[in-house]
C-alpha positions as CSV (number, residue, x, y, z in Angstrom):
1,M,105.5,96.0,95.4
2,G,103.3,94.1,92.9
3,K,99.8,95.0,94.0
4,G,98.0,92.6,91.8
5,I,94.7,94.5,91.9
6,T,92.2,93.9,89.1
7,S,91.1,97.1,87.5
8,R,87.6,98.5,88.0
9,E,87.1,98.5,84.2
10,E,88.0,94.8,83.9
11,D,86.0,93.4,86.9
12,Y,84.6,95.7,89.5
13,S,83.6,92.9,91.8
14,Q,87.1,91.3,91.8
15,W,88.6,94.8,92.1
16,Y,86.7,95.2,95.4
17,I,87.7,91.8,96.7
18,D,91.3,92.4,95.8
19,I,91.4,95.7,97.7
20,V,89.8,94.2,100.8
21,K,92.3,91.4,100.9
22,K,95.5,93.1,99.7
23,A,95.0,96.2,101.9
24,D,94.7,93.8,104.8
25,L,91.2,94.8,105.8
26,A,89.5,91.4,106.2
27,E,89.5,87.8,105.0
28,N,87.0,85.0,104.7
29,S,86.7,82.9,107.9
30,D,86.5,79.1,108.0
31,V,83.0,79.6,109.4
32,R,80.9,79.7,106.3
33,G,79.7,83.2,105.4
34,C,81.6,84.9,108.1
35,M,84.7,87.2,108.0
36,V,87.7,88.0,110.0
37,I,88.2,91.7,110.3
38,K,91.9,92.3,110.5
39,P,93.5,95.1,112.6
40,Y,93.7,97.7,109.8
41,G,90.1,97.1,108.8
42,Y,89.0,97.1,112.4
43,S,90.8,100.4,113.0
44,I,88.6,102.0,110.3
45,W,85.5,100.6,112.1
46,E,86.8,102.0,115.4
47,S,87.1,105.5,113.7
48,M,83.5,105.1,112.5
49,Q,82.4,104.0,116.0
50,Q,84.1,107.0,117.7
51,G,82.6,109.5,115.3
52,L,79.1,108.1,115.5
53,D,79.2,107.4,119.2
54,K,80.0,111.0,119.9
55,M,77.1,112.1,117.7
56,F,74.7,109.8,119.6
57,K,75.8,111.0,123.0
58,D,75.7,114.6,121.9
59,T,72.0,114.1,121.1
60,G,71.2,112.5,124.5
61,H,71.6,108.8,123.7
62,V,73.3,106.4,126.0
63,N,74.9,102.9,125.4
64,A,73.7,99.6,126.9
65,Y,74.1,96.0,126.0
66,F,71.4,93.3,125.6
67,P,71.6,89.5,125.2
68,L,72.9,87.8,122.0
69,F,70.2,85.1,122.4
70,I,66.5,85.8,121.9
71,P,63.8,83.3,123.0
72,K,61.8,82.1,120.0
73,S,58.5,83.2,121.6
74,F,59.8,86.8,121.6
75,L,60.2,86.9,117.9
76,A,56.7,85.5,117.4
77,K,55.0,88.4,119.2
78,E,55.2,90.8,116.3
79,A,53.8,89.1,113.2
80,S,55.4,91.1,110.3
81,H,58.7,91.2,112.2
82,V,59.0,87.4,112.5
83,E,57.9,87.0,108.9
84,G,60.6,89.4,107.7
85,F,63.4,87.7,109.6
86,A,62.3,84.0,109.7
87,K,64.4,82.8,106.8
88,E,67.6,84.5,108.1
89,C,67.6,83.2,111.7
90,A,70.3,81.0,113.2
91,I,68.7,78.8,116.0
92,V,70.3,77.3,119.1
93,T,68.5,74.0,120.0
94,H,70.8,72.3,122.5
95,Y,73.1,73.4,125.3
96,R,75.6,70.6,125.6
97,L,78.0,68.4,123.6
98,K,79.4,65.0,124.5
99,N,82.0,62.5,123.2
100,A,80.5,59.9,120.8
101,E,80.5,56.4,122.3
102,D,82.3,55.0,119.2
103,G,85.1,57.5,119.6
104,S,84.4,59.3,116.4
105,G,84.4,62.8,118.0
106,V,82.1,65.2,119.6
107,I,78.3,65.1,119.1
108,V,75.3,67.1,120.3
109,D,73.9,65.5,123.4
110,P,70.3,64.6,122.5
111,D,69.4,64.8,126.2
112,A,70.4,68.5,126.3
113,K,67.6,69.9,124.2
114,L,66.5,73.4,125.2
115,E,62.9,73.7,126.3
116,E,62.6,76.7,124.1
117,E,64.9,77.3,121.2
118,L,67.0,80.5,121.2
119,I,67.4,82.8,118.1
120,V,70.9,84.3,117.6
121,R,70.2,88.0,117.4
122,P,69.3,89.1,113.9
123,T,68.2,92.5,115.4
124,S,67.2,93.4,118.9
125,E,63.8,95.0,118.9
126,T,62.1,92.0,120.6
127,V,64.6,91.4,123.5
128,I,64.9,95.2,124.1
129,W,61.2,95.9,124.2
130,N,60.8,93.0,126.6
131,S,63.2,94.9,128.9
132,Y,61.4,98.2,128.3
133,K,58.2,96.6,129.7
134,K,60.0,96.5,133.1
135,W,61.7,99.9,132.8
136,I,58.8,102.1,131.7
137,Q,55.9,102.8,134.0
138,S,55.2,106.5,133.7
139,Y,55.8,109.5,131.4
140,R,58.7,110.4,133.8
141,D,60.6,107.4,132.4
142,L,60.4,108.8,128.9
143,P,62.0,109.4,126.5
144,L,64.3,106.3,126.7
145,L,67.2,106.8,124.3
146,I,69.4,103.7,124.1
147,N,72.0,102.5,121.6
148,Q,74.0,99.3,121.6
149,W,77.2,98.3,119.8
150,A,76.9,94.7,119.0
151,N,77.2,91.8,116.5
152,V,74.2,90.3,114.7
153,V,73.6,87.1,112.6
154,R,71.5,86.9,109.5
155,W,72.0,83.7,107.6
156,E,73.2,84.7,104.1
157,M,73.6,82.3,101.2
158,R,75.7,84.6,99.0
159,T,78.2,86.7,100.9
160,R,80.7,89.4,100.2
161,L,83.2,90.8,102.7
162,F,81.8,93.8,104.6
163,L,78.8,94.2,102.3
164,R,76.9,91.0,103.2
165,T,78.1,88.5,105.7
166,A,76.3,86.0,108.0
167,E,77.7,87.9,111.1
168,F,78.4,91.6,111.1
169,L,79.1,94.4,113.5
170,W,76.7,97.3,113.9
171,Q,75.1,99.8,116.2
172,E,71.3,99.7,116.8
173,G,69.4,102.4,118.5
174,H,66.1,101.7,120.2
175,T,64.1,104.6,121.7
176,A,60.7,104.9,123.4
177,H,58.6,108.1,123.5
178,A,55.4,109.4,125.0
179,T,53.9,110.6,121.7
180,A,53.9,109.8,118.0
181,K,55.2,113.2,117.2
182,E,58.3,112.8,119.5
183,A,59.1,109.4,118.0
184,E,58.7,110.7,114.4
185,K,61.0,113.6,115.3
186,E,63.6,111.1,116.7
187,T,63.4,109.0,113.5
188,L,64.2,112.0,111.3
189,L,66.9,113.3,113.8
190,I,68.8,110.1,113.4
191,L,68.3,110.1,109.6
192,D,69.9,113.6,109.6
193,L,72.7,112.4,111.9
194,Y,73.5,109.4,109.6
195,A,73.5,111.7,106.6
196,D,75.8,114.1,108.4
197,F,78.2,111.3,109.3
198,V,78.3,109.6,105.9
199,E,78.8,112.9,104.1
200,N,81.2,114.7,106.5
201,F,83.2,111.8,107.8
202,M,83.0,109.2,104.9
203,G,83.0,111.8,102.2
204,V,80.0,110.1,100.5
205,P,77.0,112.2,99.3
206,V,73.6,110.6,100.2
207,V,70.0,110.9,99.2
208,K,67.7,111.0,102.3
209,G,64.3,109.4,101.7
210,K,61.4,107.2,102.8
211,K,61.2,103.5,101.9
212,S,58.2,102.2,99.9
213,E,55.8,99.8,101.6
214,G,57.5,96.9,99.9
215,E,61.0,97.9,101.1
216,K,60.3,99.0,104.7
217,F,61.6,97.3,107.8
218,P,59.5,94.4,109.1
219,G,57.4,95.7,112.0
220,A,57.9,99.4,111.2
221,V,55.2,102.0,110.3
222,D,57.7,104.0,108.2
223,T,61.3,103.4,107.3
224,Y,63.7,106.2,106.3
225,C,67.1,105.6,104.7
226,I,70.1,107.2,103.2
227,E,71.2,105.9,99.8
228,A,74.7,106.3,98.4
229,L,76.0,105.6,94.9
230,M,79.0,103.4,94.3
231,Q,81.5,103.8,91.4
232,D,79.9,100.9,89.4
233,G,76.6,102.7,89.3
234,K,74.9,100.6,92.0
235,A,73.2,102.0,95.1
236,L,74.2,101.1,98.7
237,Q,71.7,101.5,101.5
238,A,74.1,103.2,104.1
239,G,71.7,103.5,107.0
240,T,68.1,103.2,108.1
241,S,65.9,104.8,110.7
242,H,62.5,103.3,111.5
243,F,59.4,104.8,113.1
244,L,57.8,101.8,114.8
245,G,54.6,103.4,115.9
246,Q,53.2,101.4,118.8
247,N,53.7,98.0,117.2
248,F,56.4,96.6,119.5
249,A,54.9,98.4,122.5
250,K,51.6,96.5,121.9
251,A,53.4,93.2,121.1
252,F,55.2,93.4,124.5
253,D,52.5,95.3,126.4
254,V,54.7,98.3,127.2
255,Q,52.4,100.9,128.6
256,F,52.9,104.1,130.6
257,T,50.8,106.4,132.7
258,G,50.6,109.8,131.1
259,K,50.4,113.3,132.7
260,D,46.7,113.0,132.4
261,G,46.7,109.8,134.5
262,K,45.6,107.6,131.5
263,L,47.4,104.5,130.3
264,D,48.8,104.4,126.8
265,Y,51.2,102.4,124.7
266,V,54.7,103.8,124.1
267,W,55.8,105.0,120.7
268,G,59.1,103.6,119.4
269,T,61.9,103.9,116.9
270,S,64.9,101.8,115.9
271,W,67.9,102.6,113.7
272,G,71.3,101.3,112.7
273,V,74.4,101.3,110.5
274,S,76.9,98.5,110.2
275,T,80.3,97.4,109.0
276,R,78.7,97.6,105.5
277,L,79.8,101.3,105.7
278,I,83.4,100.1,105.2
279,G,82.4,98.4,102.0
280,G,80.7,101.6,100.9
281,L,83.8,103.6,101.8
282,I,85.9,101.4,99.6
283,M,83.5,101.3,96.6
284,A,82.8,105.1,96.6
285,H,86.4,106.4,96.6
286,S,89.1,103.8,95.9
287,D,91.0,103.5,92.6
288,D,93.0,100.8,90.8
289,E,96.0,101.5,93.1
290,G,94.1,100.7,96.3
291,L,92.2,102.4,99.1
292,I,91.5,106.1,99.3
293,I,90.4,106.9,102.9
294,P,89.0,110.3,103.9
295,P,91.3,111.8,106.6
296,K,88.5,111.9,109.2
297,L,88.4,108.1,109.2
298,A,92.0,107.3,108.3
299,P,93.8,105.0,110.9
300,I,97.1,106.7,109.8
301,H,96.9,110.3,108.7
302,V,100.6,110.8,107.8
303,V,103.3,108.2,107.0
304,I,106.9,109.2,106.9
305,V,109.3,107.2,104.9
306,P,113.1,107.7,105.4
307,I,115.5,107.2,102.5
308,F,118.8,106.2,103.9
309,K,122.0,104.3,103.1
310,S,123.5,104.0,106.5
311,D,122.5,103.9,110.2
312,E,124.2,107.3,110.6
313,E,121.9,108.8,107.9
314,L,118.8,107.2,109.5
315,E,119.8,108.5,112.9
316,K,120.0,112.1,111.6
317,I,116.7,111.7,109.7
318,T,115.0,110.3,112.8
319,E,116.0,113.3,114.9
320,K,114.3,115.6,112.3
321,V,111.2,113.4,111.9
322,D,110.7,113.2,115.6
323,V,110.1,116.9,115.7
324,I,107.4,116.8,113.0
325,A,105.7,113.7,114.4
326,K,105.6,115.1,117.9
327,E,104.0,118.3,116.7
328,L,101.4,116.6,114.6
329,R,100.5,114.1,117.3
330,K,99.9,117.1,119.7
331,K,97.3,118.3,117.1
332,G,95.6,114.9,117.2
333,Y,96.9,113.3,114.0
334,S,98.1,109.7,113.7
335,V,101.7,109.6,112.4
336,K,103.7,106.5,111.4
337,F,107.4,106.6,110.9
338,D,108.3,103.5,108.8
339,N,112.1,103.0,109.5
340,R,112.1,99.3,108.6
341,D,115.4,98.4,106.9
342,T,113.8,95.2,105.5
343,H,111.9,97.0,102.7
344,K,113.0,99.5,100.1
345,P,111.3,103.0,100.0
346,G,109.5,102.1,96.7
347,F,107.9,99.1,98.4
348,K,106.7,101.3,101.3
349,F,105.4,104.0,98.9
350,A,103.2,101.3,97.1
351,E,102.1,99.8,100.4
352,Y,100.8,103.0,101.9
353,E,99.2,104.0,98.6
354,L,97.4,100.6,98.7
355,K,96.3,101.3,102.3
356,G,95.0,104.7,101.4
357,V,97.1,106.8,103.9
358,P,96.1,110.4,103.0
359,I,99.6,112.0,103.2
360,R,103.1,110.5,102.6
361,L,106.3,112.3,103.5
362,A,109.7,111.1,102.2
363,I,113.0,112.5,103.5
364,G,116.5,111.6,102.6
365,A,120.1,112.9,103.1
366,R,119.7,115.6,100.4
367,D,116.5,116.8,102.0
368,L,118.3,117.2,105.3
369,E,120.9,119.4,103.6
370,N,118.2,121.5,101.9
371,G,115.9,121.7,104.8
372,T,113.0,120.3,102.7
373,I,110.8,117.2,102.6
374,E,108.7,115.6,99.8
375,M,105.0,115.5,100.4
376,A,102.6,113.3,98.4
377,R,98.8,113.2,98.8
378,R,96.9,110.0,98.1
379,D,93.7,111.4,96.5
380,T,95.3,113.3,93.6
381,K,98.8,111.7,93.7
382,E,100.2,115.2,93.6
383,K,103.8,115.6,95.0
384,K,105.7,118.7,96.0
385,V,108.7,119.6,98.0
386,V,108.1,121.9,101.0
387,P,110.2,123.5,103.6
388,F,110.8,121.2,106.5
389,D,109.8,123.9,109.1
390,E,106.4,124.4,107.4
391,V,105.2,120.8,107.3
392,A,103.4,120.7,110.6
393,T,101.5,123.9,109.6
394,I,100.7,122.7,106.1
395,I,99.4,119.2,106.9
396,P,96.2,120.1,108.9
397,H,95.1,122.4,106.0
398,L,96.0,119.7,103.4
399,L,94.0,117.0,105.3
400,D,91.0,119.3,105.3
401,E,91.5,119.9,101.5
402,I,91.8,116.2,100.9
403,Q,88.6,115.5,102.9
404,E,86.7,118.1,100.8
405,N,88.1,117.0,97.5
406,I,87.1,113.3,98.1
407,F,83.5,114.4,98.8
408,Q,83.3,116.8,95.9
409,K,84.6,114.1,93.5
410,A,82.0,111.6,94.7
411,L,79.3,114.3,94.5
412,K,80.2,115.2,90.9
413,F,80.1,111.5,90.0
414,R,76.6,111.1,91.6
415,E,75.3,114.2,89.7
416,E,76.6,112.8,86.4
417,K,75.0,109.4,87.2
418,T,71.6,110.7,88.2
419,T,69.1,110.7,85.4
420,K,65.4,111.7,85.1
421,V,63.5,109.3,82.9
422,D,59.9,109.4,81.8
423,T,59.4,106.2,79.8
424,Y,60.0,102.6,80.7
425,E,62.0,101.9,77.5
426,D,64.4,104.8,78.3
427,F,64.8,103.5,81.9
428,K,65.7,100.0,80.8
429,K,68.1,101.2,78.1
430,L,69.9,103.7,80.3
431,L,70.0,101.3,83.2
432,E,72.1,99.0,81.1
433,E,74.2,101.7,79.3
434,K,74.7,104.2,82.1
435,G,73.7,102.8,85.4
436,G,73.3,105.0,88.5
437,F,70.3,106.7,90.1
438,F,67.1,107.2,88.1
439,L,64.3,109.6,89.1
440,A,61.1,108.4,87.6
441,H,57.3,108.5,88.3
442,W,55.7,105.5,90.0
443,D,52.0,104.8,90.6
444,G,52.6,103.8,94.2
445,T,51.5,100.2,93.9
446,K,53.3,97.1,95.1
447,E,52.4,95.4,91.9
448,T,54.3,97.9,89.7
449,E,57.2,98.0,92.1
450,A,57.5,94.2,92.0
451,A,57.2,94.0,88.2
452,I,60.0,96.5,87.7
453,K,62.2,94.7,90.1
454,D,61.5,91.3,88.5
455,E,62.1,92.6,85.0
456,T,65.1,94.9,85.6
457,K,66.6,93.9,89.0
458,A,66.2,97.6,89.9
459,T,64.4,98.6,93.1
460,I,62.9,101.8,94.5
461,R,65.7,102.9,96.8
462,C,63.6,105.6,98.4
463,I,61.1,108.4,97.9
464,P,63.5,111.3,98.3
465,L,62.5,113.8,101.1
466,D,63.3,116.7,98.8
467,S,61.4,115.3,95.8
468,P,59.0,118.1,94.7
469,E,55.4,117.4,93.8
470,E,54.8,117.3,90.1
471,D,52.1,115.8,88.0
472,G,53.3,112.9,85.9
473,K,52.6,109.4,84.7
474,C,54.1,106.2,86.1
475,M,56.8,105.1,83.6
476,Y,55.5,101.5,83.9
477,S,51.8,101.6,84.1
478,G,51.0,105.1,82.8
479,K,48.8,105.8,85.9
480,P,48.9,109.2,87.5
481,S,51.8,110.0,89.8
482,K,52.5,113.0,92.0
483,R,56.3,112.8,92.5
484,R,59.4,111.0,91.2
485,V,61.1,108.2,93.2
486,L,64.7,107.0,93.2
487,F,65.3,103.7,91.3
488,A,68.7,101.8,91.1
489,R,70.2,98.4,91.1
490,A,71.7,97.9,94.5
491,Y,73.9,95.9,96.8
């Protein structure tokens, strides 16, 4: 099977596109800036959904669904929010089509103009807080812990499959609380939950931190994030959690009667991750042969390829394979037996390597005689022959080992690509030569942040939560600084 994947060394961007398309994850849609997520790509998203959804529900959150369309007046109620999203909004202005009188096709009916335009959901704070106004009356109605799985539209000029598309899938949590302390606790709880998921399911180490004023979510008091490092040395924002204060409660007049009988505005949070995580998964782990998927998110854990010359041999192999497959499925693993006679074993080996299936088993007539089977792992490409009767016992341990190895490899890479810098000259030089994460002092001003971004295309990814206080000087302005922040070029 000729994979035709551009190497990472040669062209990282093309390598990424090649893997997305050749591994059958997604393709560009005829709708500009949008993508079609194909079954294999969507099954990875389903695995992510299942993992996250359980974590949300285990922490007391419930799912709901809110409208795709948002009245324009809703968006206008929170000033910084509308300013942040105004340039990305898709707008519905009419509600009907009609045939053109000259027979040239279908046109928008000019008589069907909406009294108020509708915004196609870029994010749901406004429409959800409008509902919360009706739902929340007293402290007994709080906390309100709601999540929704949905699609959103943010009009993008330059798109890339999974990483940046006009429409994408995500989850967005929106919670309401009686006190600032409770809302802040929720914000950090979700940040920890996201970090747990990305590290323990996706196998990608992250830095937890707080966004600078210039990078925070429009309408938030504070934005927290997790930042991951990709193999090309660029950062990817993998998830965000926002403390909204009382901003949206005041904008939509969401008040509650407290235990003391006094009226107060509700305190809010919002948080989300999207199909961008699939892009991060690809860029953090995969190689020039294709995808590498951590077992916890793999659509197929084990693929079994029979090597046969006759229907009789295939029948005997199938009897043996059915025993393994049944035992593994009982343990909760996804097993595929590829008995197609239209493709040779070598083609199948290459195909499943490209698709990132963690373990491949191969069994032929000689293996039947010897009571053995060949086992190959995707992450290290190591192969070994094992006793047939031990396969179902070995595989669970091997999958755990693969999961851990993938994480440790990514962690080692991040450690090698994280550099402390003290001067702006060193920063610029190493940014070009080495890339990765840079820990540097910053004077805390928007002006310095903007100047560095303009000159280098690097941004402050976050102020790490574990960053210790230390006296220093801003690498750009020379002004005093109390801690280092995380800089990188980013997606």
